[in-house]
C-alpha positions in Angstrom: 0.4 0.0 -0.1 1.2 3.4 -0.8 2.2 5.8 1.9 1.4 9.2 2.6 5.1 10.1 1.9 4.3 9.3 -2.1 0.3 10.1 -2.1 1.0 13.8 -0.3 2.9 16.7 -1.1 5.1 17.5 1.5 5.2 20.3 3.6 6.4 23.7 2.2 9.1 24.9 4.9 7.6 28.5 4.9 4.2 27.5 4.8 4.4 25.0 7.2 6.6 27.1 9.7 4.5 30.7 9.2 1.2 29.5 8.6 -0.6 33.0 8.5 -4.3 31.5 9.4 -6.2 34.0 11.5 -6.7 32.9 14.8 -7.2 33.7 18.3 -5.5 33.5 21.8 -4.7 32.1 25.2 -3.6 32.2 28.9 -2.4 29.6 31.5 -2.4 29.1 35.1 0.5 30.9 36.5 2.8 33.8 34.7 6.0 31.7 32.3 4.6 28.6 33.1 4.2 25.7 31.2 1.7 22.8 31.7 2.2 19.0 30.7 -1.4 17.4 31.8 -0.6 14.5 33.8 -4.0 13.0 33.0 -3.4 13.6 29.5 -1.9 10.1 29.3 -4.8 8.5 30.9 -7.1 9.5 27.7 -4.5 7.7 25.2 -5.5 4.3 23.8 -3.1 1.7 24.3 0.0 1.6 22.1 -0.7 5.3 21.0 2.3 7.5 21.9 1.9 10.3 24.4 1.2 13.9 23.1 2.8 17.1 25.5 0.8 19.9 26.0 2.0 23.8 26.4 -0.4 26.6 27.4 0.7 30.3 27.1 -0.3 32.6 30.0 -3.8 34.4 29.9 -4.2 37.3 27.7 -7.2 39.4 28.0 -9.1 40.1 24.5 -11.9 41.9 26.2 -10.8 45.4 24.2 -8.9 43.6 21.3 -10.5 44.1 17.4 -8.4 40.8 16.4 -5.1 38.8 16.1 -3.2 36.8 13.3 -0.8 34.2 14.4 2.3 34.8 12.3 3.9 31.5 13.4 7.2 30.3 14.0 10.2 32.7 13.5 13.6 31.2 14.0 13.2 30.2 18.1 9.9 32.2 18.8 6.1 31.8 18.3 4.9 35.2 17.1 1.5 36.9 17.8 0.0 39.9 16.0 -2.5 41.6 18.1 -4.9 44.6 16.2 -6.4 46.7 19.3 -8.8 49.2 17.5 -5.9 51.9 17.6 -2.6 50.6 18.2 -1.0 47.2 17.0 1.7 45.0 18.7 3.5 41.5 18.2 4.1 39.0 21.4 6.9 36.6 21.4 6.4 33.0 23.1 9.3 30.4 23.4 8.4 26.7 22.9 6.9 26.4 26.2 4.9 29.1 25.4 6.4 31.5 27.9 5.7 35.1 26.9 9.4 36.3 25.6 8.5 39.9 24.7 5.5 42.6 23.4 6.3 45.1 21.1 4.7 47.8 19.9 4.3 48.7 16.2 4.4 52.6 16.1 5.2 52.5 12.3 1.7 51.2 11.5 -1.3 54.3 11.4 -3.6 54.3 14.0 -6.4 55.7 12.2 -8.3 54.7 9.0 -6.0 51.0 8.8 -7.4 47.9 8.4 -5.3 44.7 8.2 -6.2 42.4 5.8 -3.3 39.5 6.5 -0.2 38.9 8.3 1.9 36.6 6.3 5.2 35.0 8.0 8.0 33.7 5.9 11.3 32.1 7.5 13.0 34.7 8.4 10.5 37.6 8.4 6.7 38.7 8.3 4.8 41.2 6.1 1.8 42.8 7.4 -0.7 43.8 4.4 -2.9 46.2 5.0 -5.5 48.8 3.6 -5.1 52.5 4.7 -8.1 54.8 4.4 -7.9 58.9 4.6 -11.2 60.6 4.2 -12.4 59.1 0.4 -8.6 58.0 -0.4 -7.5 54.3 -0.1 -4.1 52.5 -0.7 -3.2 49.3 -0.2 0.4 48.9 1.8 2.8 46.5 2.9 5.3 46.8 5.8 7.5 44.0 6.5 9.6 43.3 10.0 12.5 41.1 11.0 11.8 38.0 13.8 12.4 41.2 16.6 9.4 43.1 14.8 11.6 45.5 13.6 11.0 47.4 10.1 13.1 46.5 7.4 11.0 47.7 4.4 7.7 49.2 3.3 6.1 49.8 0.0 2.7 50.9 -1.4 1.0 48.4 -3.5 -1.6 50.5 -4.7 -3.4 53.6 -4.6 -7.2 53.5 -5.4 -8.0 57.1 -5.4 -10.8 59.2 -4.3 -14.0 57.2 -4.3 -16.5 58.6 -2.4 -19.4 56.4 -3.3 -17.9 53.3 -4.1 -14.9 53.0 -1.8 -13.1 49.6 -2.1 -13.8 46.3 -0.6 -11.0 44.0 -0.2 -10.2 40.6 0.0 -7.1 38.4 -0.3 -6.4 35.1 -2.0 -2.9 33.4 -0.9 -0.8 30.9 -2.5 0.3 27.6 -0.9 3.7 28.8 0.1 2.2 31.9 1.1 4.7 34.0 -1.1 2.2 35.1 -3.8 -1.1 36.9 -2.8 -3.7 38.7 -4.8 -6.1 41.2 -3.7 -9.1 41.9 -5.3 -11.8 44.6 -5.2 -15.3 43.7 -5.9 -16.9 47.4 -4.6 -18.3 47.9 -8.3 -20.7 45.4 -10.1 -19.3 45.2 -13.0 -15.6 45.1 -12.8 -13.0 43.4 -10.6 -9.6 45.0 -9.6 -6.8 42.4 -9.1 -3.7 42.8 -7.7 -0.9 40.2 -7.5 2.1 40.5 -5.6 5.4 38.2 -4.7 6.6 39.0 -0.7 10.1 37.8 -1.0 11.1 40.4 -3.6 8.9 42.7 -2.9 7.5 42.7 -6.4 4.3 44.2 -7.6 3.6 41.1 -10.6 0.4 42.7 -12.3 -2.6 44.8 -11.6 -5.6 44.3 -14.0 -9.3 45.4 -14.1 -11.7 42.5 -15.0 -14.9 43.3 -16.3 -18.0 40.9 -15.5 -21.4 40.3 -16.3 -24.4 40.6 -14.3 -24.9 36.8 -14.1 -21.2 36.3 -12.5 -22.1 39.5 -10.2 -25.3 38.4 -9.1 -23.5 34.5 -8.3 -20.7 35.6 -7.1 -17.4 33.4 -7.7 -17.9 29.6 -7.0 -13.6 29.6 -6.2 -10.4 31.1 -6.4 -7.1 29.6 -6.5 -3.7 31.2 -6.5 -0.5 29.5 -8.0 3.0 30.0 -6.5 3.9 31.9 -9.1 0.9 33.9 -9.7 -1.1 32.8 -11.9 -4.6 33.4 -10.7 -8.0 31.4 -11.6 -11.6 32.6 -10.8 -14.4 30.1 -11.3 -17.5 30.6 -12.0 -20.5 28.1 -12.7 -23.7 28.4 -14.9 -26.9 26.5 -15.2 -26.8 24.3 -11.9 -30.5 23.6 -12.0 -32.0 20.3 -13.8 -33.8 22.2 -16.7 -30.7 23.3 -18.2 -28.7 20.3 -17.5 -27.3 20.4 -21.4 -25.3 23.8 -20.5 -24.1 23.1 -16.8 -20.6 24.2 -16.9 -17.9 25.7 -15.0 -16.1 29.1 -16.2 -12.6 29.4 -15.2 -11.0 32.8 -15.9 -7.2 32.0 -16.1 -4.8 35.7 -15.4 -1.8 35.9 -15.4 1.1 38.6 -16.1 0.5 39.5 -19.8 -2.3 37.1 -20.4 -6.1 36.7 -19.4 -7.7 33.0 -21.0 -11.4 31.4 -20.4 -11.7 28.0 -20.6 -14.9 26.2 -20.2 -15.4 22.7 -18.6 -18.8 21.1 -19.6 -20.4 19.2 -16.3 -22.5 16.4 -18.1 -25.4 14.9 -16.6 -25.4 16.1 -12.7 -25.8 18.9 -10.5 -23.5 20.0 -8.4 -23.7 20.4 -4.5 -20.6 21.7 -3.0 -16.8 21.5 -4.2 -13.4 23.1 -3.2 -10.7 24.2 -6.2 -6.9 24.1 -5.2 -3.9 24.7 -7.8 -1.3 21.3 -7.8 1.9 23.6 -7.8 3.5 20.1 -8.1 1.9 18.9 -11.1 1.0 22.1 -12.5 -2.6 21.1 -12.8 -5.9 22.7 -11.5 -7.9 20.2 -9.6 -11.4 20.4 -8.2 -13.4 17.8 -5.9 -16.7 17.9 -4.6 -20.5 16.2 -4.2 -22.7 16.0 -6.8 -26.6 14.9 -7.3 -29.0 13.1 -9.3 -32.0 15.3 -9.0 -31.8 17.1 -5.6 -29.1 19.5 -4.5 -30.1 19.1 -1.1 -28.9 15.4 -1.3 -25.6 14.4 -2.4 -25.3 10.6 -4.3 -22.0 10.8 -5.1 -18.6 12.6 -5.4 -16.5 14.1 -8.6 -12.9 14.6 -9.4 -11.8 17.3 -11.8 -8.2 17.9 -13.1 -7.1 19.9 -15.8 -4.0 21.9 -17.5 -5.1 25.4 -17.7 -5.4 26.5 -21.4 -5.5 22.5 -22.3 -8.4 20.7 -22.7 -7.1 17.4 -24.3 -5.7 16.4 -20.6 -8.8 17.2 -18.6 -10.2 14.4 -16.4 -13.8 14.3 -15.1 -15.1 11.7 -12.8 -18.6 10.5 -11.1 -18.2 8.3 -8.3 -21.6 7.3 -7.3 -22.1 6.5 -3.1 -22.6 2.8 -2.6 -25.5 1.6 0.0 -22.7 0.3 2.5 -21.2 3.9 2.5 -24.1 5.7 3.3 -25.3 2.7 5.7 -22.1 3.5 7.8 -22.6 7.0 7.4 -26.3 7.3 8.4 -26.0 4.1 11.1 -29.2 2.7 9.3 -29.6 0.0 7.0 -30.6 2.1 3.1 -30.3 -0.6 1.0 -33.5 0.8 -0.3 -33.2 4.3 0.5 -31.9 6.2 -2.3 -32.0 9.9 -0.6 -28.2 10.2 -0.6 -26.6 12.4 1.8 -27.9 15.6 3.3 -25.9 18.6 5.0 -22.7 17.8 3.7 -20.4 20.5 2.7 -17.2 20.2 1.5 -14.5 21.7 4.0 -11.1 21.2 2.5 -8.8 19.3 -0.4 -5.4 17.6 0.5 -3.3 17.2 -2.5 -1.7 14.1 -3.2 2.1 14.0 -4.7 0.7 11.7 -7.5 -1.7 13.9 -8.9 -4.7 12.7 -6.9 -6.5 14.8 -3.9 -8.3 13.4 -0.6 -11.9 15.2 -0.3 -12.6 15.9 3.7 -16.5 16.4 4.3 -18.5 17.0 7.0 -21.9 17.4 8.0 -23.5 20.3 9.2 -26.6 22.6 9.4 -28.3 25.0 11.7 -32.0 25.6 12.6 -33.2 28.9 13.4 -36.1 28.9 16.0 -38.2 32.4 17.4 -41.9 33.0 17.9 -43.0 30.2 15.0 -41.6 28.0 17.7 -42.9 29.5 20.7 -39.5 30.4 21.7 -36.8 33.3 21.8 -39.2 36.3 24.0 -36.9 38.4 25.9 -37.7 41.4 27.8 -36.1 43.3 24.9 -38.2 41.5 22.5 -38.2 38.9 20.0 -34.6 37.1 19.7 -34.1 34.7 17.3 -32.5 31.3 18.7 -29.9 29.2 16.3 -29.6 25.8 17.1 -25.7 24.6 15.2 -25.1 21.0 14.4 -21.9 19.8 13.7 -21.7 16.1 13.1 -20.1 13.3 11.0 -17.2 13.3 8.6 -16.3 11.1 5.8 -12.7 11.1 3.8 -12.5 10.1 0.4 -9.3 9.5 -1.1 -8.8 9.8 -5.1 -6.7 8.7 -7.7 -5.1 11.2 -10.3 -7.5 9.4 -12.9 -10.5 10.0 -10.5 -10.8 6.7 -8.9 -11.6 6.2 -5.2 -8.7 5.0 -3.4 -10.3 4.4 -0.3 -13.3 6.1 2.0 -13.6 6.7 5.6 -16.7 7.6 8.0 -15.7 9.0 11.2 -18.3 9.9 13.5 -19.0 12.4 15.8 -21.9 14.8 17.2 -21.6 18.0 18.1 -24.6 20.6 19.3 -24.2 24.3 19.9 -26.7 27.4 20.3 -25.9 30.9 19.3 -22.1 31.1 19.2 -21.8 30.5 15.1 -20.3 26.8 16.2 -17.3 28.6 17.3 -16.1 25.7 19.6 -17.2 22.9 16.8 -15.8 21.1 14.1 -12.3 20.0 13.8 -8.6 20.2 12.6 -6.9 18.5 10.4 -3.2 17.8 11.0 -1.2 16.5 7.8 1.8 14.3 8.7 4.1 12.6 6.3 2.5 9.2 7.2 -1.0 10.2 8.7 -3.6 12.3 9.2 -5.2 13.4 12.3 -8.6 14.9 12.8 -8.5 16.8 16.4 -12.2 17.8 17.5 -14.4 18.6 20.7 -16.6 15.4 21.7 -19.3 18.2 23.4 -19.4 21.9 23.1 -19.5 22.4 26.8 -17.3 24.4 28.8 -15.9 21.2 30.5 -15.4 18.0 28.0 -13.2 15.7 26.6 -11.4 16.0 23.0 -10.4 13.4 20.8 -8.7 12.8 17.8 -9.1 10.0 14.4 -5.6 8.8 13.4 -5.6 8.1 9.9 -3.7 5.7 8.0 -2.6 5.6 4.2 -4.9 2.9 3.7 -7.8 4.6 5.5 -7.9 2.9 8.7 -8.1 4.8 11.6 -8.0 4.9 15.5 -10.0 6.8 18.0 -8.3 8.3 20.7 -9.1 10.9 23.6 -6.7 13.8 23.7 -7.3 15.3 27.1 -10.1 16.3 29.8 -10.2 20.3 30.3 -12.3 19.5 33.3 -11.2 22.7 36.0 -8.7 23.4 33.3 -10.7 26.7 32.2 -10.3 25.9 28.3 -12.0 25.8 25.6 -10.7 24.6 22.7 -11.4 26.3 19.3 -10.0 23.4 16.8 -11.5 25.1 13.7 -9.4 28.0 14.2 -6.3 25.9 15.3 -2.9 26.4 13.0 -0.5 23.7 12.0 3.3 24.7 12.6 5.7 21.7 11.8 4.8 18.4 10.8 4.5 17.7 14.7 3.0 20.4 16.2 0.1 22.6 15.8 -1.5 25.6 18.0 -5.3 25.6 19.1 -6.8 28.6 20.2 -8.8 28.4 23.6 -11.3 31.0 24.9 -13.1 31.2 28.5 -14.6 34.2 30.0 -12.8 36.8 28.0 -9.4 35.3 28.4 -7.6 33.3 25.4 -4.7 30.9 25.7 -2.3 29.8 23.0 -2.0 25.8 23.5 1.1 24.2 21.7 0.2 20.7 21.1 3.2 18.5 20.7 2.7 14.8 19.1 5.5 12.5 20.2 
């Protein structure tokens, strides 16, 4: 059986050591100390190697606007804090003890919106929007590991725009070295700017005309290669009455060119999907769920792989769910049930080195209750109550030709109310020879946390990780961040205090 070393693209050093995902923060029991939880070992299954856990001291976020985990630079883990009218960076050692705090006085204190904080091996960059009256500019500041300014640049001046101020969003490449900022404030055009961080170089800047249908539906997906090639994907005619015209429209944009490709999707409807650019094999890859009749229920998975601009090597394959798989997922016999799978959302794709992909799907839905249910009345009037359900997952590995390699069902049940599912869902840790799925068993103040450890052939073990009873921790796995092949950072939020938890796999 092939191992993950052969199937999965190895982690990029920059991306793994300095992943710039948005995150929130965390404290510990006594300042400057770390905690290895002795009870931790009590919850491990026999034969499973132990993990160690280190927790930072408490950080009050009552008056903070937002945070960004920069990642590991040299021997420190850096955290960026946005405090409305002030910015600062905090550094922690490998045992999550606070080393230093440094204010960032070079950043303006008024009219600044942080778009992203991106770390690399030896520096990190703050990408931000500056607004002065009706004038907006996109800027980058680059810092060394000590949070000292080493370079700055204005990427683009959007000029005076009183009635349509820029609305900026960002897409980053897999190695985090390239990014695209796009302005979607105007109905019939997109302003797209591509920048390379290591050379502090503007690669290209374009304005793309879009039609009304694209504007109404919005882009289905976006992807960016490490070389700065941008892909904007739209889907058209995803309804049974126009199945013959059902297609993906792929707009491929680079320095000096713009190309459009059409991908006919045949006889099925699509439910949900993700796109990702495979830099190793230089192909655009998509995978997702399809339906025979009703888009509310998935009947199988599909796989798409294409070389941009070349339709001869395109691969499109549909694989239906079998009765055994659906029976295991729904935990009942469905031999006479053709309804498929409800409430399934594609969460992420993991690329394999051979050109295949691993598809991660989670079943989730929410229910809004109010006056119709006879609940939700408070002294200040009607209040809607929202229930969040994050339930079972399934993971499907697919070969480069779209055939299913293996599929696995992971059972869990998570319920919460009026919290936007903050402590629900999961975090996927990608190792060279295994995948780990980390999650809360229940969504409450004190509970246990578990993991599924998945082998290269799809077999798995379920282990208990930690018990948070009496620890003043609520782990937010969905906002966790992997910093190496054997480490991840998990935010914990409890009574306006955040702790940064470093989980190290032995």
